[in-house]
N, C-alpha and C positions, 0 to 999 in steps of 0.2 A: 504492500498499501504507500503510494507515494505521500511525502509530507505536506501538509497544508502550511500556508504562509499566515501570519497573522490575520485573522478577520477584519479587525477594526482597520487596518491599513488598506487593505483591499478594497473595502468599503468606500474609503476616502477615495481611491484613486478612480474608483468607478463613477463617484460621485461627480468630481470635478473635468474629469477628462473628458475631453470630445470623443463623438462616437467614431469619428474617422480615424482615430491615435490610439482608442482605448486596446484594441484587439493585438496590434504591437507593442505598445509597451508592456501591457500586461503581460504578454508570451515571454518577452525577453526578461522581466523581472522573477517571474516564476519558474522560469529556466535556471538562472541563476541562483535562484534562492535553493532549488533541488539539489543544485551540484555543490553547494556551498554547506548544504545542510549535513552530507557525510562526515565532513572536517569538523564543524562545531555548531550544533544545533540554537544554541543562544547567540551565537555571532550571527550565523546567519538570518535569522530573525532581526536582529538590531540593524542589520546592512539591509535586509529588505524594507523597514520602516525608514530608514533614513533614504534610500533610493526614491521611494515614493515621494518624499517629502521634497526631493530635489526635482523630481517632476512636476511639482507645483508651477509651474513657469506660463508667461501669458500665452505662449503658442499652443497650450495645451490644453489652457483650461476653458471652459464651454462659454459660450455666450450666453449671458443673462436673458430669459426670457422675455423679461420686461425690455430690452434695449433691440429685440429682434421686431417687437410690435411698433409698427412706424408712428402709430397715434401716440402712444404713450412715449415713444423716444422725442415727439415734436413737444409733447406735454411737460416733458423734462426740460427742453431746451427754452420752453416758454417761460417755467418757473424761473430757470435760473436768470433768464432776459428779467422778470419782473423783480425778483431780490434783488439784481445789479442797480436796475432804476431807482429802489426804495433806499439803497444805502445809499445813493447819490444823493438823493433827496433830502433825506433825514440825515445829515451828517453827524450831527451832536449825538444822536441815539447809537448810529454803528460804532462811532469812535469810541464811546463809551462803554459798550459791550465789546467792542476788539482790546482795547486796553484791559478792562477788567478781566476777560477771560484769558489774555494771553499772559497777564503776571499770575493769574492762578494755574493756569495750566502749567507753565513755567517752574512754578513753586513744587506742583505735583511730579514734575518730571526729576526736578532734583533731590526732593525727598525719596522719589522712587529708586533712584540711583543710588542713593545712601542706603536705603532698607536692604535693597537688594544686592548690595554689595555685604552688609552686616549677616545676611541672613544665608550667604556663600562662604564666610569664614569657615577653614579647614575642611570644606566641604569636597576638595580637588583630590583627595588620596581615594585612589582607587580601592581601598578596604574599607571604605568609611563607615559602612553597613556593620562591619564585622569588628571596628576598632575602638576599643573601650578604655578607658581610664580607671584605674582602681584607687578609691577613696575608702575613708574611713570615719564611720560615726563614734562619737566616742563620749560615752556617759560621764559626766562631771557634776559634782554639787550644786555647779551654779547652773546646769542645764546642759543638755545635750549640744556638741560642737561637730561640726563637718569639716576635714581637712585633707587635704593633698599628700600629704606626707604617709610613706609606708616603710615596711621594712626593709631592709637591703637584701634580705634572702626571698623575699616573696617571688619576685620573678622567676627564679630557677625552681622553686616547688610549685607553682601552678600549672604548667601543664602535665607534670607526673601525677599531681592528686585529683586534677580536675578535667575530666573528659572533654569538656565543652573548651576548653582553651589551647588551641593548637600552638601558639608561643608566646612568650612574654619579655619584657627588658625592662630593664633598671633606667633611669637616668636622673640627671641634675637639672631638669628643666626649670625656670623659676629663680634659681640662685643668684643669676645676673653677676656671675663670676669674670674676672676681664684679666688677661694676661697678656705678656709681654711675648710676641712670636719674634723671631731674628732670623736673618739670612745673611750673613756676612755682619757689613754695618747697617744695615736696613732694619729698624727697629719698628714696630708698630705695636698697640694696643689692641686687643680684640677680646672679643665676647666669647668664651669656648664652654661647650657643655661635654660632658661625660652620658655615652650611650649604650646601650646592650649590644652585642654584635649583630641581632636580626633586625637592627633599627631601619634598614634602607628596604628589606622585605617587609615591613610593616606599612612605612611611611613614604609615600609617593613623592619624595623630593627630586625633581629632575637631574641627572648627573650630567657632567661633560665629557667626564672621563672618568675611568675605572668601572669593576666589575662589581655589581650591584649585590651578588651572592657571597662575595669574598673579602668585600671592601674593608672590613673591620675584622677580618679572621687574624690577625696579627695587633696584640694589645698596646704595640708599641707605634701604632699606624696613626694616622691624622688625614683628615678630611679636610680641604680648605673651599670656603666658598669662591664664587669668581672672583668678587671684588679684593677678597683679602689676596687672593693669587697675584691678581694684577699690581696689588700695593707691594707684595714682595716681591716679585719675579718680573713684572712688567708684560706677563702672557699666562694663558691656561693651558698652553700645548706643551708636551711632551716634559710632564713635571712629576709623572706617576716615577717613584724611587728616590726622588731629590730628598733633602732632609731639611727641617726647620728646628730652632731652638727654642725650645718653651723655658721662658723665666729666664733664660741665658745659662741654663742647668742642664737641661737633658734634651737629646735629640729624637725627634719622632721623624719617622718616613711617610711622607706622601703616599695615598694608598686610591686619593680620587680626588676630584675638584668636581663641585656640584654648581648649577646655577644659583644666583642671589635670589634670596626668599623673595616671594611674591608679596604682595599685600593681603592676600587672603589666607596667610599663615600667621595663627596667633603665637607659635613660638616664634622665638626671635634667638638668632646666635650666628658668629662670624667663622666657628671651625667646629668640630668634632673629635673627641679623643674616646678611646676605648673605656667603658665602664669600669672593667678590670683592673686597670692601672689606679683609677681612684680607689677600688676596694682595697687594692696593696697597700695602699697609705693610711687606710682608714678601717683599723680592726673593728670600731664599733658597729660597722653594717654586717656584721656576722652574728648580730643579737637579735633575735625576734622582739624582744622587747623594746628596743631604740627604733626610732623612726627617723624619715630626713628626705629622703629622694624619691622619688616619684616612679610608679610604675604603669606602663602600658601593655595591655594583652589584644591579640588578635584572634578572637572565636572563631570556632569551625563552623562549616557553613550550615546553616538552620540552628544552631545553637539557641536554647532557650536564655535569655537574659534573669528573666524571674526566677527559674529553677536553678541557675547557676548562683546568684545572690542568696538565696536560701542556703545553700550548701555552704556558702562563705560564710553566714553568722556568725559561726562560731569556730571559724579555721583558727584566728588567731589564739583564743582561748585554748583549743587544741594543742597547737603550737608552743606555745610559753607553760603548757601544763596548768591553765588556769590563772598565772599571775598577771594577764592582761585580759582579765574578764569584762572590763568596762570599753573595749575595743570591738567594733564591728565592722569589718571591709564589706563593700559592696563594690559592683562595676557600673559605670555608665558610660553613654556613648560620647566618645572624644568629642566630636564636633559640636556636640549639643552644649559643653560646657562654655564654649565661649559666649553662648548667650544666657544661658542658665546657671550661674555661678554662685547666686547667694542660696544658702540654705539655712533652714531654721527648723529646730528640733529633728534633724535628720531628715528633713524634705525639702524639695525645690521651693525657695520663696521669691525667685524673679533675678533680676539682674540685668545685663545689657536689653533683653529682650523686652523690658520697661521701655525704653526709649524706642523700641522699633515699634511697640503699639503706639506710644504718645505721637510720633511722626506721621505714624499712620493715619491716625484720628486726625491731626493737624492738616494733612492732604486733602481728606473727606470734606474738613470743615471748611477749610479753602475755596475747595472746588464747589462746593454747596454755596459758598456766600457768591462765588462768579455767577453761579448759575441762576442765583434768585435776583442779581442785578438784571440778569437777560429777562427772567419770567415779568419782573417787574416793569420795567420800561416797555417792553411788548405788548402788553394789557394795558399799560395806560395808554399808549400810544395808538390804540386800537381803533379809536374813534376816526383815525386819518383812514383808515383801511375798510372801513365799514361800507363804504359805496361799492369799492372794490369786491368786496363779499357778497355783497346784495346781488350786483349784476351776475356775477358767475352763477350763483344760485338760482337767480331768474331764468338765467339760459340754460338750467339743466345740470349745472356741477353737482356731483355728489358730496355729502359731507367727508367722505373719504379720502377724495381728491384734494379737497382743500387742507384737511390734516394733513397729507401729503405734502402739498406744497409749503406749508407754513415749518414744517420739519425738515424738509429741504433747506429752505433758507436759514433754520437754524443750524445745521449741519455745515453750510457753507462759511458762516460766519466762524463755527469752530474751526473746521479746515483752516481757514485765514488765521485765526488766532495760534492755532497749532503751530504754523510756520514762524510766526512771530515769536512765539515761546520756545521754539528751538535756537534761533537766534537768540533769545536772553541767555538761554541756559549755556551756550556757547562764548556769550559775552562773559557771565558771572561765574562759570563753572573754576577757573582759577582760584579765584577770592575762596569760591566754597569748599575748596579740596584744601585751602590754606588753614581755613577755620576747624575742618575735619579732621585734619591731618590724614586724610586718603588722597589715591591716586584714580579720582574716577575720571570717566571718559565717556564720551558718546557715540558709541560705534553702531551704526545701522545693520544690524544684521538682523536676521528672520525675525528674533526672539522681540527685539526694540520695535521693530516696524508692526508687529502683531499687537504688543503692548499700546503704541501710538494710535493704530486703526483702531484698538477698542476702545481707548479714552475717548477717542476724538467721536466714535459713535454714541457712547453710553453718555457724555456729555451734551451732545448734541439732542439727544432723546431728552436728556432730564430739563436742558433750559428750555427746549421748544414744545415741550408735551402740553404746558398750560396752556400757553398761548394759542396754541395750533387747535386745542379743543374750546377754547375760550370764543376764539375768532369764527371759529367755523359753525357754531352754534347758534348764532344769529338769524331771526326771523327775516328774511330778505323784504318781505313787504314792508313789514315797519321800518328796516333800513331805508329802503329808496323813498318811503312816505317822510322820512326825518322824524319819525314817532318814537324813536327808540330812546327809551327815559334811562337814564343813570342808574344803573345795577346796585342794589346795595351789596350782592355777593361777590362783583367784581372789586368795591371797594374794602370789605372785608378780607378778602382772600389776599388784597396787595398788604394791607396792614399787617395781616398775619406773616407775610413772607418777610416782614420789615422786621416784624418783632422776631422771629425766628432767627434772621441773619445778624441783629445785633447782641441776640441771645448767646449765639456762636462766639462773636468777638468778644463778649464779657468775659464767657469763662476762659477764653484764650488770654486775655490780659491778665486775669488773677493766677492762672496757671503760672505764667511767665514771671510774675510778680513773686508768688512763693518760690518757685525755683531760683529766683534770682535772691532773694532774702535769705534763702537758706545756703547758697553757696556763699554768699556774703558774711553771714554768721560762723560758718566753717573756718572762713579763709582771716575773720578778724578776731575771733573768739581766743581768749587765752588759754593756749597750749597747756599752760602748767611749766613750760620752761623756755628759754630763748633760742629761736634758731635763725634769727637774723645776722648777717654779718660773720657766719661761722662758716668756716670752710671744711671738707671732709676729705682727706687725702689718705688713700688705702694704703697700708703697707707692703711693699712690693720687694723683689731684690732683698738687699743688706739690711732691708729696713725691718725684716721679719725678725732677726735678732734683735732681742728686747735690749740688747745695750745699745745699739747703733740708734734704734728709734727714741731711746730715750736722751743720745746726743742730738738728735734733730729736734725735738721738743725743746730740748734746753736751748739750744741757739738760736730756735724761731723765736722763743720768748724774748732776745735781746735785739730782734729787728724793730724796729720804730714803729710800723703799721700793725704790728702784734700787738695784742694786749694779754694775751692767756693761751696756753695750750697743753693738750691732756690727750687721751685716746679712749675709747671705749669699743664694744664690740655689737655693737645694735645700731640700726638705721633710724629708729622712731618711725617707721614710715610702715608698719605692719609688724606682724608675728616675726620674729627671726629664730625663735627657739624656746621650748618650753621643756619643763621636767617636773614629774609629781616625786621628785625625790626628796621634796621639804617634809619634814614631820616634826610635829610639836607635843607638846602635852595635851591630851583630850584627843587627839585626830582620829576619825573615824578609821580602822583599818581597809575598810574597802573604800575610801575615798580615793580617787585616782584626779583629783584636779590638777591642773597644770598650772605651774606658775611660769611666767614669763621671767628669763633671767637674763641679764646683762652684768657682763663682765667690765670692770672699770680699771683705770689707772687712777691714781691717784690726782686730786684737783678736778675731776671729770663732773661732778655735781655742781662744783662752784662755779666752773666754765659754763653749764647750761644754765645756771640760776635757778635751778631746782630746790622750792622752798621745803624747809624741814617743817613738821608738824611736831616732831618731838627728837629730841637727841641731836645729835652731830654727825656730818659725813666723814668720810674716812681722812685720816691724817699720816702724812709721810713720815711725820716726827716719830709717829707710834708704830713700831715693827709689827705690834702684835693685830694690828689694824687689818693686815693680811689674810687672817683669819677670822674676821668678823662679818657682821651682814646688816645689810640695810634694805628695807621693804618700803612698799608704796602705803597708803593708807587701805586702799583696797584688799589687799594681802591680810594686814592687820584686824580688819574689821571681818574678812572669812575666817580666820583660825581664832578669832575669838579672845584675842588676847589681852588682857588689860594691863596697863603700865609696863608694856613691853621693854621700854631701855631696860638692858641688864639681864632680862631672860634670854635663854638659850633655845635654840631650834637645833635639829640635827640635816644635816646638809648632805647627802651622799656618802652618811657614813661618819661626818666629822661634826663635832659639838661647834656651833658657832653662835658669836653672843650677838643679841642684836645692840646695834648701838646710834640708830636711827631711823625714823618715818618720816618719809617723804609725803607732800600732799599728793594726790590724785594728780596725773597729766595723762594727757593723750599721745599714747604712741600708735595707735590704730585708727581707724577709720572714725568719725562721728557716728557711723550707723552702729557700731558695738559699745557696750558699756567699759568701762576701764575695770580691767581685770588685775588678778593679782599679780604681782611684779618684785624682784628682788636686784638688788647690786651687788656683787662682789669683786674683790680685789684679784683679777686675774691678767697680767699683762702679756702673757701670751695670745690669750681671744681676744684681747681688745686690737682686733685689726683698723679699725677707721682711728686716724689720728685727727684731733679737732684743734682748729686754730683760730679763734676768735680776732676779728681785724677791726681796727678803728673804722667806722662809719665816714665813707668818703674816700678811702684808701685803697680800695679794695685792688686797684691796677697794680699800685704800687706793691702790695703785698705779694701779689701773686709773682711780680717778677722778682722779688727778693728770694722768696719763698722757691722759685723753680731754681735759682743760681744756687741755693743750699741744697736743693734734694739733688742736682747735679753731682755736687762736691761729695755728698757722703753716701749715694747711690747711683754710681756713674751708669752709664747704658740703660736707666730704665726712665720714661717718660715722666714727666709731673701731670700726673692723674687727678683732678681734683673737681668738686660739685659744692654748689652752697646748700647748705643743711635744709634750709625751709623749702628749696626745688624738690626734695624727696618727699616731703609731704602733700607738696601741690599734685604729685602725679597720683595720689589716691584719688583725687578729685579730678581728675582730667578730663574722665567721660561727662561729669555732671558740668564742667565748664563750657567743654563743648556745646553740650544740650543746651544750655542756658542760654547762649550766645546766639544760637541757631533759632532757638525758641522765640528770641526777641525779635528777630529779623522778620521771620514768619507770622508772628502775630502782629507787628506792624503792617507788614502787607495785607492780612486778613484786614485789619481795620480800615487802611487806605483802600481796599476794595470796596467794603462796606460804605464808606463816607464818600465815594465815587457815585457809586448805585443811588445813595441817597441825594447826591449832588443833581443828577439825572432827572430822578424824581420830583423834586423840589423844583428844577427848572420845568418840568411838564405842568406841574400843579399851578405853577405861576403863571406860566401861559394861559391855561384853561381859564382862570379867574382874572384876566388881566383886565376885562371890561368893569368885573365888580371892582376890581383896586381902582380904577379912574374915576367912577363914581363914588367911590369913599372917599376918595383924595378931594373932589368936589365939594363934598359936604362938609369936611374938614378935618379928615383923618389925616394925623401925620405919620411921618415916617416911623416911627416907632409903632404905631397903632398898627400898621402893615406888617412889619417884622413880628409882632406877636401874633397877627391874625394867621398868618402861614404858618408861624413856626410852633404853634401849641398843638398842632395836631400829631405833627412829629416828636415834640417831646413826651406826649404821652406813650407813644409807640415805645420810644427809648426805655422810658420809666417801666412801661410791664417788661420789656425785655429783662431789665434788671432785676424786678421782682423773680421772674421766671430765673436767671442765670445765676444769681447769688447762691442759693441754696445747693444748688447742683455742684456749683463752683468749690463749696464748703467740703463739701463730702469727698471730691476728688482730691483736694489738696491734702483733705485730713491722711486719705488713704496713700497717699505718696509719702507725707511725711513720717507715716507709720514706720517706717522702714529705717529710720534715724533715732538712736538712742537720746540723742543729744539734738533738740529742734528748736526753731523757732515757734513762737506761740501765734495762732492763727488771731489777731487782733482785729475788733468790729473796723478799725479806720482802713484795714488793707481793703476788705471787701467794698466798703464806702468809697472808697477812693478810686476802685476801678470803676463803680458804677459811675460815679461823679465824672471822670476821664472819658467813659463812651458819652455821657452827657453832654459833655462841654465839645467833643467831637464832632455830635450832632449838630448840635447848637451853632458853630463855628460853620461846617458844611450848609447849614441851611441859611446861616445870615451873609454867607457870600453871594447867595442867588437873590435873597428878598431884598437886600440892601439895594441892589443894583433895580429890581423890579420896583421897589418904593420911591425911587427917583425919577421914574417915567412921568413924562407928559400926561396928563389926565385926558387932555383932547385928543393925544394920539391912541388912547386905551380905547375912546370909545368912536372914534370917528367911522370906524367899518360898521358900528352897528345900523 
C-alpha cells in the first residue's frame, strides 16, 4: 500500500491551485513524497508540506470567482473610484483616519516584533521539545523557594537511574565568570563557562569548525566563539589544534569554533571549557548535599515529564540517605524558563511572560482606539453620504452591496495606513532596538506578509463594520425626502465609543504611572548600604594571592581619588551562595533554611556604610575577629536570639561569637523579602575588591588604579564596574518596560485626542448656524466653548468612573509581585483621571476657540 501525503496539505493544494495546473503539480509532489518516504517518513511529510507552500504562487492560484464576474469587477472598480473621490472631498476626515490608523498600526507592528522575538527565545534548538532544565524546590521555615542550583553529581546519575533521560550535562551557566585568554602578547577578557561533554549534542549552537560529536571529548580542550577567535587570531580558519592560555597559567587546545550567539539565546558566553576540568579543582562537587552548578537533560522521545517529576521528588532524599529531605528536584522545559522564571511556593508565578501579555494588551488597546476613531468619524459624517445611499437604494442596490462598498472603503484606508505604518516602523526601529536592547528587523517573509494581511483585513472589518451597517440601513425614501431625523441611537453609539476609547486611555495612563513610580521607588529607595562611587574589581592573576591583593588595596588607599578600600565575596545583586550550616541553641533539627553567606575582609562593612543595629563590625586590630560572625537583623529575628551580642552559634562545626547585627539591607530584588544573612572573615573567598572613589574624580581614579593594577598584576587587564550598575541589572527589564509603556501610552492618548479633535470639528460644523444665532443674541466666546465642551466632558467623566476601578485592580495585581512596593494612593488615580480630562479639554478647546471666533453673519448667511 502506497503511503499517503499529509491530507491537510493536499486539501490546501487542491483548494488554491488552478485546474489547468493541479494535475501536474500534485502528481510531481506525490511522486517525490513516495520516493523520499522510504528514507524518512517524517522528513518526507515535512518536505511535502514545504513544497505545497512554495507552490502557493500567483501563476498557480485560482482567480477568485468575484473577479471572473464582469459585473462584480465593475462594481469593485466603481467602489474604488467613489472611495477615492470621497477621500479627496473630505480630506480632514481622511487624514485623521490615515494618521491615527498609521500610528496605531506602527505601534502594533513594533509590539508584534518584540513579542515575537520574546516568544522565540531559546526555541531554535533542534531538541527544544525534549530539552529540560533540572531545578529544585527547597522547603524552608520561611517558605518554599525554587532554585536553579543542583548537585554536581546529578548529571552523571540521571541517565543511569531514570530511563526517561537520554543524557544530561552539568554547567556553570549564570555564574558570569570572566577569564583572561592569551595568545602570545594578545590578552583579552572573556566570559567562559564549563559544560558537560554532550553539550553540543543537546544544544544546537552552530559550529564553524569542529566535530559536534567529539568537540569536547578532551577535558583540556576549549571552544571559542567567532568573535573571540577573531580577536585572538584575526581569523576563524585553521585554528583546530592551536592553543590558548587561560589566566596565563594553563594552555588549552582549540577543538572548535562556533558562530557568535544569536539574539535568541538567553545563555551568554564567549568560550567553553570542559566541566570535568572544573570538577578536578572543586572537590565539593562530588557531594550530593552541595549544590551550585546547573543541570540540563535531554529526554527520550515520548518521555512523560510528569511521570519523571514524580520519580524525582524523592531522588535527592535517596542519594543523601535522608540528609536532604527538604530538597525536591523537578524538570521543566528549558525554553519555557526564559518567560516563566518566577516561582512562588514551588509553582510558576510569572516572569517576562507578564510583559509579553502586557504589551499584547497594549497593542490591542491602541488598535481598538484607532479603530474607534475611524468608526466615530465615519458615522458622524454619515449625513454627507445619505443622498448617495438613498439614490443607490432607490436604484435597487441591495444592503449587502452597500455594506461591501463601505467595508471596501475601510480596507482601502487601512491598506494605505499599513503602508505608512511600515515606513514609520523602518524609521523608528533603530531607536526601538536601542530601548529594548534587541536587534529586531522587519523581514518580509511569508510569515510577516501573512501577519500584515491578517491585521489589515481584521482592522478594516473592525473599523468599517459599524459605519457600513449604519449607513446601509437608512430608509431611501426618507433620505431622498430629506426627512431623516437625527437618530438617538447614533448619538449614543458614538458617545459609547468615545467613553470606551478614553477608558482604555485612562487605564494605560494609570498602568504607566504605577510602573514608573515602582521603578523610581526601587531605584531611589535606600538599599541599606552605599553603592554609589564604588568600583568592583575582580581579583585575577597575581591578585588572587591574598598577600598581593592586600598590597594592592593598601596602595590604592594612598591614591588621592580613593577614600577607602576593602574586599568581599558578593555582588549584592541577587543570591551568590547560601548555606544551612548555621546552628544555634533551640534550632529545629529538621530546619534547612539557607542563610546567605558573605565572605569579607576587614573594613568592608564600614566602606559600604552598612549600619549596625547592635554590636560592631570586624576589627583588624583584633585577630580573634577572624573567627567571629556578624548577622543581619532578619537572621537574628529568624533565629529568635535575644540580646545576641556575645552569644555563640555553630558555623560548619566551628563556634563563632556574634559581635554585631546589621540593619536589613537589600541584596536581592525588591520582589523578595530580605532573607537571613551573615558576614564572616574569609579573604580567599573575597574575590571582589571594593574601591570607594571621591565624587567627580572617577576618571582620575580609574587611570591611577589601572597603572597600579599593571604594576602589581602585569599582563592582566584592569577590569572593573560600578557597584550600583550591578543592582540596576536586576531591574533592566522593568526599566525597559516602563520606558516603552510611556511611549505607547502617550501615542494611545494622542490617537484618542486626534479622534476627539475630528469629532469636535464635525460637531461644531453641524452646529455652526446655532453658534451664529447664539452670538447674535449675545453669547460670548466662553459661552460657546462651554456649550460645545460640556458633552465631551461628560463622556470623559464617565470614562474616568469606569476606568479607575479597573485600573486599581490591574495595578494592585502587578504590585503584588513585589515584597516592597509603593502605596496605591488616591491622588495617583485622581491625577490620571484629571490628566485625561485635561487632554480632552485642550483638544476640545483648540477647535471650539476657532469656531467661537467666526463672524455670526458667515454662520447664518447660507440659511
